C-alpha positions, -999 to 999 in steps of 0.1 A, spaced: -846 42 -84 -854 6 -93 -836 -20 -72 -826 -39 -103 -809 -8 -118 -776 -17 -136 -750 10 -138 -726 13 -167 -697 34 -155 -672 48 -180 -643 72 -179 -648 100 -205 -651 137 -211 -679 163 -208 -689 187 -235 -661 211 -225 -635 183 -227 -630 179 -190 -625 144 -176 -655 128 -159 -671 96 -148 -704 87 -166 -731 62 -159 -752 51 -188 -742 83 -206 -750 107 -177 -723 124 -157 -718 109 -122 -689 132 -112 -663 155 -129 -626 152 -122 -605 182 -113 -568 176 -117 -553 206 -99 -535 235 -115 -499 240 -128 -495 275 -114 -506 296 -84 -533 322 -89 -523 358 -91 -545 365 -61 -522 356 -31 -552 347 -9 -571 326 -35 -580 291 -24 -560 263 -40 -585 236 -50 -575 200 -42 -574 173 -68 -610 162 -65 -643 151 -78 -670 178 -81 -704 182 -98 -709 149 -80 -741 129 -78 -752 103 -53 -781 89 -73 -783 79 -110 -797 109 -129 -801 129 -97 -791 164 -89 -754 173 -82 -746 168 -45 -716 191 -50 -720 221 -73 -699 228 -104 -666 245 -96 -672 245 -58 -639 251 -39 -654 240 -6 -667 205 -2 -656 184 -32 -648 147 -28 -610 152 -22 -586 129 -41 -557 148 -26 -557 159 10 -574 193 12 -546 218 19 -559 247 -1 -545 271 25 -510 256 24 -499 236 -7 -507 234 -43 -510 197 -52 -506 183 -87 -513 149 -102 -482 128 -106 -499 96 -117 -535 88 -127 -550 54 -135 -587 45 -142 -603 12 -148 -638 9 -163 -636 -27 -176 -663 -37 -150 -693 -15 -159 -707 -19 -123 -675 -9 -105 -654 20 -116 -619 22 -102 -595 52 -100 -560 57 -86 -543 90 -83 -509 100 -68 -503 137 -61 -473 157 -49 -470 193 -36 -455 217 -62 -459 251 -46 -467 269 -14 -495 293 -13 -481 328 -20 -493 344 13 -478 317 36 -450 330 58 -426 302 48 -430 307 10 -394 320 6 -379 288 22 -403 264 4 -390 236 -17 -414 213 -36 -417 176 -29 -427 174 8 -457 151 5 -468 121 -16 -505 112 -15 -521 81 -29 -559 77 -32 -578 46 -44 -615 51 -52 -641 26 -62 -676 37 -74 -706 13 -74 -743 14 -70 -760 1 -39 -796 -11 -47 -806 -12 -11 -796 24 -4 -807 35 -39 -774 54 -39 -740 55 -55 -712 46 -31 -678 62 -33 -654 40 -14 -622 60 -7 -589 48 7 -564 76 10 -529 79 24 -503 106 29 -466 102 35 -441 130 43 -406 127 29 -379 123 56 -366 156 68 -397 175 58 -418 166 89 -413 198 108 -421 220 78 -453 202 70 -465 200 106 -459 237 110 -484 243 82 -510 217 90 -537 240 105 -546 218 135 -544 186 116 -538 174 80 -572 175 63 -582 147 40 -618 156 33 -643 185 32 -680 179 24 -704 207 14 -736 193 -1 -752 214 -28 -780 235 -13 -764 236 22 -750 272 16 -783 290 10 -810 307 30 -835 287 51 -871 292 40 -889 315 35 -860 333 19 -844 303 3 -844 266 -1 -816 255 22 -813 219 29 -799 199 58 -809 216 91 -786 194 112 -756 172 112 -759 138 130 -728 118 139 -719 87 158 -696 99 186 -666 83 203 -689 68 229 -710 51 203 -741 74 207 -757 96 181 -755 133 185 -769 162 165 -758 198 161 -779 225 143 -766 243 112 -762 280 120 -738 309 115 -722 306 149 -685 303 157 -678 285 189 -673 251 205 -704 238 188 -685 239 155 -653 222 166 -641 189 181 -664 163 166 -649 129 175 -661 95 162 -663 59 172 -640 36 151 -670 28 128 -685 63 132 -702 84 106 -715 119 99 -747 127 80 -764 158 67 -801 156 76 -830 157 68 -837 164 31 -864 148 9 -841 142 -21 -812 124 -4 -789 129 26 -751 126 23 -733 103 47 -696 99 53 -691 65 69 -657 55 83 -642 21 77 -614 -1 90 -614 17 124 -606 51 107 -632 69 129 -609 68 159 -580 84 140 -597 117 131 -619 146 141 -641 172 124 -651 208 125 -680 226 109 -675 258 91 -693 286 109 -703 303 76 -705 277 49 -718 247 67 -692 223 52 -676 197 74 -638 194 75 -623 160 83 -588 160 98 -563 135 112 -560 135 150 -529 155 158 -514 129 182 -519 101 158 -505 123 131 -472 130 150 -468 93 160 -471 81 124 -449 108 110 -421 102 135 -421 65 126 -422 72 89 -456 55 87 -481 69 61 -513 84 74 -542 63 62 -580 68 62 -608 48 46 -644 61 42 -675 58 21 -697 86 8 -733 77 0 -768 89 5 -797 77 27 -834 83 23 -854 111 39 -871 85 61 -837 71 73 -824 107 78 -854 116 99 -849 84 120 -812 94 126 -822 128 138 -850 114 160 -826 88 175 -799 114 183 -795 137 212 -785 173 212 -747 174 216 -737 183 252 -714 209 237 -745 230 231 -747 238 268 -712 253 268 -712 290 280 -694 301 248 -722 287 227 -750 307 244 -747 338 222 -773 361 208 -778 368 171 -770 400 153 -803 417 142 -787 437 114 -799 472 108 -822 472 138 -812 481 173 -797 450 189 -815 440 221 -802 410 240 -833 394 254 -833 357 264 -834 334 234 -826 298 224 -817 308 188 -783 291 191 -801 257 196 -819 260 162 -809 260 125 -805 297 117 -790 319 90 -787 349 114 -752 360 123 -741 355 159 -722 377 183 -691 360 195 -674 361 229 -636 359 233 -636 338 265 -657 327 294 -653 360 312 -679 372 286 -714 360 292 -750 368 282 -767 384 312 -804 376 307 -816 397 337 -798 431 332 -805 455 303 -810 491 295 -847 490 285 -853 453 282 -840 422 299 -807 410 285 -773 424 277 -738 414 267 -717 414 299 -681 410 308 -667 402 343 -629 403 348 -615 395 382 -581 401 396 -574 364 393 -579 365 355 -548 387 346 -541 411 375 -540 446 362 -538 437 326 -555 418 297 -589 423 281 -620 404 271 -644 414 244 -676 407 225 -669 405 188 -690 410 157 -670 406 125 -697 395 101 -710 431 95 -696 430 60 -719 400 52 -749 422 60 -739 458 52 -720 469 21 -682 471 27 -679 506 14 -692 537 32 -692 552 66 -710 540 97 -725 555 129 -724 530 158 -740 536 192 -741 514 223 -753 517 259 -728 508 285 -730 503 323 -699 497 345 -692 485 380 -659 489 398 -639 490 365 -602 493 371 -591 499 335 -616 509 308 -647 497 290 -651 509 254 -662 501 219 -638 497 190 -642 495 152 -617 482 127 -615 471 91 -598 437 88 -587 414 60 -598 378 69 -591 364 34 -556 351 40 -532 350 69 -556 362 96 -559 336 123 -587 343 147 -603 377 153 -579 395 177 -580 433 168 -549 451 159 -547 486 175 -532 500 144 -560 516 124 -586 510 151 -613 536 159 -621 537 196 -650 553 214 -648 572 247 -635 549 275 -654 545 308 -639 536 342 -652 532 377 -689 527 385 -715 543 361 -751 539 353 -762 534 317 -745 559 293 -740 560 255 -708 555 236 -706 563 199 -682 561 169 -684 578 135 -662 557 113 -639 567 85 -644 556 49 -636 519 41 -612 524 12 -596 489 12 -628 468 10 -620 449 42 -645 436 66 -658 460 92 -655 446 127 -670 457 160 -656 450 194 -671 456 229 -642 456 253 -634 455 290 -597 461 295 -585 456 331 -609 443 358 -644 449 370 -678 443 353 -696 460 325 -728 455 304 -734 465 268 -768 469 253 -789 483 225 -761 483 199 -772 502 168 -752 502 135 -763 527 108 -747 532 74 -745 569 66 
C-alpha cells in the first residue's frame, strides 16, 4: 500500500442492508448489533456486539471471517456463555474521512438458557461503553482500530455477575481468518505462533497446536505489552495495550480454535467492582509486515511454561495404534490432537513401553490421597477424528506395580457444548474395562462400546484409582 494513501471512511450498508464501515467504497468492517432474542438451541453461542468481516489493510482480505462467532473485534464484552447483550445507544461520526469514530452502549437483556441461574435472572446487570476510532497508519501500512472499552456493574448485582464471569470478565477475543485451518500440506493455516511481551518486559512465543494445558493459559503482560499472531506473508494481527492496560489483564489461547481470549485480572476486577469503579481497558488492533513478524519471533524466547510437566504430552495418532515414543511434538505448531493428563501424578514415561520405548504412566503415592482418589489420562477429542455415531472397539496394554485400588480403561459419551466445565467423567453411563490390581506384567484390556445415540463426543480415560504405579501403551481405537 502506498504511504500517501488517503482513506475515506464512511458509515453505510452492505448489499444485504447490514451496517458497515467502508473505505473508498470498499468494506473495512461489518457491524453486528446483537440479537433481540435467545436462540432456540440452549447451548448456542451468543455473539457479542462486534465488528466482523474485518480488514486490516485497504482492499485486503478479511482478517475475521463473515459471521464468525469466535474472534470478532468486540464492542461489548464477550460474554457469549453468560449474557445476551443488546445495543442501547449507537453513535457514529464520519465527518473526518481519515478518522472514523463510533460509540456504542450495551446492556444485558437475557441470560443464556442453559445457565444454572436462568430462573433467578433479571436484566440490567451491566452497562458497557466502547469508543472506537479507525484510521490508517502509513508507516505500518495498516488500519488501526483504537478501542477504549469499559464495563460497570449496577449496585447490588456484583455477586451475580462475578459468579458468572468464567475466570474473568472477557473484553476481547481475536481469531484471525485462516488460523482455524490445517497446516500444510493439508491446508493453508496461517500464524504458527503467538508472540507476546510478558510482565517482565521480555518477548515470549508459544506454538499453535491442539493441546490443552498450562501452555494455553496464564499469559500476563507488561503495562505496554502486546500479543501478535506470526508469521504470515500477508499481514500479522497485533493487539497492543495502551494506558497501562496490559498490567490489568491476562489471556488464554483456545486449545482447539487458536483464538486468544483477553480477560480482566480477577483481583483487579474485584477491587474495582467493590468500589463501584468501572473496569476500563484500552488497546489497538493493527497489522505488521511479514518481516516485522519474523523479527518478533526471532527475538522471542520459548515460553518457560513449555517445560511444565503437564505440557509434555504425546499426540493422538488417530486410527493407528498409539505408541508413546519420545517426541517434542508439543513444542511445535501442530494440528494433531493431544492426550491430556489430569494432574502431575500422570507423566509420560519415555523409557518404559510394551514393544517400543514410551508409555502413559501414572504414579499415585499414599501422600496424594491416602486410600482414595484417582488420576487419569484423557482423550476427549475422538469425535473430532472419528464419526460420532457407531460402535467402537478399544484395546490397551497395561502394566501395574503394587496397585492398591485398580487400574482400568473407561469410555463415555459426553456433551461438551454447554454446561460441561472440564473433563471429569461421570460414572453414570460409563463403560469400564476389566480392572487390574497388584503387580502384573503387560496385559490387554478392552471395551466394546454401545451405540452412540445422542451424538455426544466419545471420551476415553486411562485411570489409576487408589495408589501404586501403572503404565498404558499401544492404545488402539477401531470403529466397527
